[in-house]
Phi, psi and omega in degrees: 000323182297131178087351181274148172294150183307321182291346182261355184290140183223167179287313182260157175295145174062033174274352178231163186301335182279353176069027182288154180295139180283159180301316182297321179297316182294313181294322178298314180299313181295318180299316179296320181293317181295315179298316180297318181294317181292321178295319178294320179294321178295323176297318178296322179296315179297322177295322178295319178299320178297319180293316179299319178294322179294317180292316180052048181209206183273175174298327177296319177298322178295315178297321178300320180291315185288330180250025188311304184293330180296304185285334177293333181274350183268151173228143179232174179295149176292174180254145184292132172285144179234123179234139177241150178227162171258149177229122177229133183054032177081359184253135182277138178204175169053059178289142179226130176274111178267333174222118184285342179072181178205156178089006176279155180284121184295142180171175183244152170058045170288153178240150181215119176270137181271099183262329182246337184294145176051042178082357176090332179047218178273001178075009185255355176295135186227131174252149169240150182203161174249159173235119181241124181052038175085000183242146183281137179206173175053048179280131177226162177266115176275328177210135185277342182064196180204165176062023173281158180287128182295146178171166178245136180065042180280129181290137175275106184275355183276352180294127182282166178287154179296148184269331189255143171291153184237136178296138178290155186247359181197170176295151182284169178298323178295317179295323177298317179297322178298318179294318179297321178296316180295320180296318179294320181294313183290332175292321177296320177297318178300319180291326173295321177297320178299316179298323179296329182260024173065036174254144182289133176228151181286155175287132185197154177276078183284335184294329178294321177298319181290322181295327179294339180254009182253000000 
């Protein structure tokens, strides 16, 4: 039928001298392909439901499972530790770790002089801290110094950046978007299957979901 002039189209193959495919042959071929695709898609949907039930979590958990080996093999920069202090009468006191950070070299009794924090003061205020599993903890004031700018919850700007790369703990935002696209596409296929089996489905732009995965 394909390529034939309308007047040459016939029910059976080879009913005309040009040997064009018949209407029944074409419709049969397309019907078989559509049925096979929808049945295959429904199988994929059921497998996705099993996976979602197994994960029993969020879409991020699903992405973590599907990209497990990928993100486990990646390493990124550590995160900056954030410590705040109070300054009264120019003297530093009361350090608080607001962000322990990651990627620092583990060890005990590190020292840090406050050269830029709270205006820099006399540069003699000194903190000591430990690093456990790459994170800053146990910060204390070894020397309060003098002439620092008074304030409460003043950020310690002298803390250096972490030295070590840190293993990632989950799938990336891009990987999550990929999983969401696949989930939407296979759900759309399931809904087409539902319509095929005379089940009510909502009106929706399903072709866009499929195109994102094609």
